[in-house]
C-alpha positions in Angstrom: -19.7 15.6 18.6 -21.0 13.9 21.8 -22.2 10.4 21.7 -25.8 9.9 22.6 -26.5 7.0 24.9 -29.8 5.4 24.7 -31.0 4.0 28.0 -33.0 0.9 27.5 -34.8 -1.2 30.0 -33.4 -4.7 30.2 -35.9 -7.1 28.8 -37.2 -9.3 31.5 -39.2 -12.5 30.9 -42.8 -12.3 32.1 -43.6 -13.7 35.5 -45.8 -16.7 34.9 -48.1 -17.3 37.8 -49.6 -20.5 36.4 -49.5 -22.6 33.2 -52.2 -24.9 32.0 -50.8 -28.3 31.0 -52.7 -31.1 29.2 -54.0 -33.7 31.7 -56.2 -36.7 31.2 -59.4 -36.2 33.3 -59.4 -40.0 34.2 -55.8 -39.9 35.4 -56.4 -36.6 37.3 -59.4 -38.0 39.1 -57.6 -41.3 39.9 -54.6 -39.4 41.3 -56.6 -36.9 43.3 -58.7 -39.7 44.8 -55.5 -41.4 45.9 -54.1 -38.3 47.5 -57.4 -37.5 49.2 -57.5 -40.9 50.7 -53.9 -40.5 52.0 -54.7 -37.1 53.5 -58.0 -38.4 55.1 -56.2 -41.4 56.6 -53.5 -39.1 58.0 -56.1 -36.9 59.5 -58.1 -39.8 61.0 -55.0 -41.4 62.5 -53.7 -38.1 64.0 -57.1 -36.9 65.2 -57.9 -40.3 66.9 -54.4 -40.7 68.2 -54.2 -37.2 69.7 -57.7 -37.4 71.1 -56.9 -40.7 72.8 -53.6 -39.4 74.0 -55.2 -36.2 75.5 -57.8 -38.3 77.3 -55.1 -40.7 78.6 -52.9 -37.9 79.9 -55.4 -35.4 81.2 -58.8 -37.1 81.3 -60.7 -38.5 84.2 -61.7 -42.2 84.1 -65.4 -42.4 83.6 -65.6 -38.6 83.4 -66.7 -36.2 80.7 -63.7 -36.0 78.3 -65.5 -34.4 75.4 -63.4 -31.3 75.6 -60.2 -33.3 75.5 -61.5 -35.3 72.5 -62.3 -32.1 70.7 -58.9 -30.6 71.5 -57.2 -33.8 70.1 -59.2 -33.7 66.9 -58.5 -29.9 66.4 -54.8 -30.6 67.1 -54.9 -33.5 64.6 -56.5 -31.2 62.0 -53.8 -28.5 62.5 -51.0 -31.1 62.3 -52.6 -32.7 59.2 -52.7 -29.2 57.5 -49.0 -28.7 58.4 -48.0 -32.1 57.1 -49.9 -31.6 53.8 -48.4 -28.2 53.3 -44.8 -28.9 54.3 -44.4 -32.6 53.5 -47.1 -34.0 51.2 -47.3 -31.0 48.9 -43.9 -31.8 47.3 -44.6 -35.5 46.8 -45.2 -36.8 43.2 -48.4 -38.5 44.2 -49.8 -35.1 45.2 -49.0 -33.4 41.9 -52.5 -33.7 40.4 -54.2 -32.3 43.5 -51.6 -29.5 43.8 -52.2 -28.7 40.1 -56.0 -28.6 40.5 -55.7 -26.4 43.6 -53.3 -24.0 41.7 -55.6 -23.9 38.6 -58.7 -23.0 40.8 -56.7 -20.4 42.6 -55.5 -18.9 39.3 -59.1 -18.8 38.0 -60.2 -17.1 41.2 -57.6 -14.4 40.8 -59.2 -13.6 37.4 -62.7 -14.0 38.7 -62.0 -11.4 41.5 -61.3 -8.8 38.9 -63.7 -10.0 36.2 -65.6 -6.7 36.0 -62.2 -5.0 35.1 -61.4 -7.8 32.6 -64.7 -7.5 30.8 -64.4 -3.7 30.7 -61.0 -4.1 29.2 -62.2 -6.7 26.7 -65.0 -4.3 25.6 -62.3 -1.7 25.0 -60.2 -4.2 23.0 -57.4 -4.1 25.5 -54.9 -6.9 24.5 -54.0 -7.8 28.1 -57.6 -8.1 29.1 -58.3 -10.2 25.9 -55.5 -12.5 26.8 -56.5 -12.7 30.4 -60.1 -13.7 29.5 -58.8 -16.3 27.0 -56.6 -17.8 29.7 -59.6 -17.8 32.1 -61.8 -19.6 29.5 -59.1 -22.2 28.8 -58.5 -22.8 32.5 -62.3 -22.9 33.2 -62.7 -25.5 30.4 -59.9 -27.6 31.8 -61.3 -27.4 35.3 -64.7 -28.5 34.2 -63.3 -31.4 32.2 -61.0 -32.5 35.1 -63.8 -32.4 37.6 -66.2 -34.2 35.1 -68.6 -31.2 35.2 -69.9 -31.1 31.6 -73.0 -29.2 32.6 -71.0 -26.3 34.0 -68.9 -26.2 30.8 -72.0 -26.3 28.5 -73.3 -23.1 30.1 -70.0 -21.2 29.1 -69.4 -22.5 25.6 -71.2 -19.7 23.7 -69.3 -17.0 25.6 -66.0 -18.9 25.1 -66.6 -19.2 21.4 -67.5 -15.6 21.0 -64.4 -14.4 22.7 -62.2 -16.8 20.7 -63.7 -15.5 17.5 -63.2 -11.9 18.5 -59.5 -12.6 19.2 -59.1 -14.4 15.8 -60.7 -11.4 14.1 -58.2 -9.2 15.8 -55.4 -11.6 14.6 -54.5 -12.3 18.3 -53.0 -15.6 19.4 -55.8 -17.7 21.0 -53.3 -20.1 22.7 -53.0 -18.4 26.1 -52.1 -21.2 28.6 -50.1 -19.0 30.9 -51.3 -16.5 33.5 -48.9 -13.6 33.6 -48.7 -11.2 36.6 -48.2 -8.3 34.2 -51.7 -8.9 32.7 -53.3 -8.7 36.1 -51.4 -5.6 37.0 -52.0 -3.7 33.7 -55.7 -4.6 33.5 -56.1 -3.5 37.1 -54.2 -0.2 36.5 -56.0 0.6 33.2 -59.4 0.2 34.8 -58.4 2.2 37.9 -57.5 5.2 35.7 -60.9 5.2 34.1 
């Protein structure tokens, strides 16, 4: 008798694109103010320094050096963007700002396919349900971190209804992670319809 070999797919852990972590809104705002001031000071120093340097090297004494000033400011902006992305981004004092940017980017990914997510939720698709729950949790945190209680109050009824629906379906309502598989499957399911 020949042995039957079952081919199984190796189980891979889900690719987590983002994870919501608890943060104090006061600490978040304090840290983002600090990082914003550092980035603004960097830009101001670079823009003014490069504009002055451009005029000193290529300008005409008493002439119209507006173009050179603009070139210096644009170069300062480009250099500031590079410094933020390649140097500041990894610094501990930028962690809150980076987290906020990643949270908003993750919410935008879901927002961009919200019509598909809501159609999946209407069909009781588990991935769509989890994706919407993550979105609601992230949106709640974003509004709290930004101190926007008015924006949050407009969404509370929808958030509560969705949470109650998940509870009625015995689904886990704690969905702090955005998984790439959810986005892919919700997009694929809706594309087939």
